[in-house]
C-alpha positions in Angstrom: 62.9 81.3 83.6 65.3 79.4 81.3 65.6 79.9 77.6 63.9 76.6 76.9 61.0 77.5 79.3 60.6 80.9 77.5 60.6 79.2 74.1 57.9 76.8 75.3 55.8 79.7 76.6 56.2 81.7 73.3 55.4 78.5 71.3 52.2 78.1 73.4 51.3 81.7 72.9 51.8 81.6 69.1 49.9 78.3 68.8 46.9 79.9 70.7 47.1 83.2 68.9 47.9 82.2 65.3 46.9 78.5 65.2 50.4 77.6 64.0 51.8 74.1 64.1 54.1 74.0 67.2 56.7 72.1 65.2 57.2 75.2 63.0 57.9 77.4 66.0 61.6 77.1 66.4 64.2 79.8 67.3 65.4 80.1 63.7 61.9 80.5 62.2 61.4 83.9 60.7 58.1 85.5 61.7 57.1 86.9 58.4 58.8 84.6 55.9 58.4 81.2 57.6 55.4 81.7 59.9 53.6 84.2 57.6 52.7 86.6 60.4 51.7 90.1 59.5 51.7 93.5 61.3 48.3 92.8 63.0 49.7 89.5 64.3 52.7 91.4 65.6 50.5 93.8 67.6 48.6 90.8 69.1 51.9 89.2 70.0 53.3 92.4 71.6 50.1 92.6 73.7 50.5 89.0 74.9 54.2 89.5 75.7 53.2 92.5 77.8 50.8 90.3 79.7 53.5 87.6 80.1 56.3 89.8 81.3 54.5 92.8 82.8 56.8 95.0 80.9 56.4 97.1 77.8 59.0 96.7 75.1 60.5 99.8 73.6 59.8 100.5 69.9 63.4 100.0 68.8 63.5 96.5 70.4 60.2 95.6 68.6 61.5 96.8 65.2 64.5 94.5 65.6 62.5 91.3 66.0 62.8 89.0 63.0 62.7 85.4 64.4 61.1 83.4 67.1 64.5 83.5 68.9 64.3 87.3 68.9 60.9 87.1 70.6 62.3 84.7 73.2 65.3 87.1 73.8 63.0 90.0 74.2 60.8 88.2 76.7 63.8 87.0 78.7 65.2 90.5 78.8 61.9 92.0 80.0 61.6 89.4 82.7 65.2 90.0 83.8 64.6 93.7 83.9 61.5 93.2 86.0 63.3 91.1 88.5 66.1 93.7 89.0 65.7 95.8 92.2 64.5 99.3 91.6 66.6 102.4 92.5 
């Protein structure tokens, strides 16, 4: 999945979950300050990311998320980890 494809999927997810205007969902958008998401929204988004990637994000990675771009990076990292062959 490319970064643009991941952004499109995240945008779709955020429009569905939070009824946001898709034009506002850009990589630089800050989740709290620009999109007005709260901690409950974050939990919902983490659950949907888990469905999308099939991977659970570790707590430190989740705490570092501030922007839509951070969410895209996390999703791409999880998808990449999932596609790596196991030991």
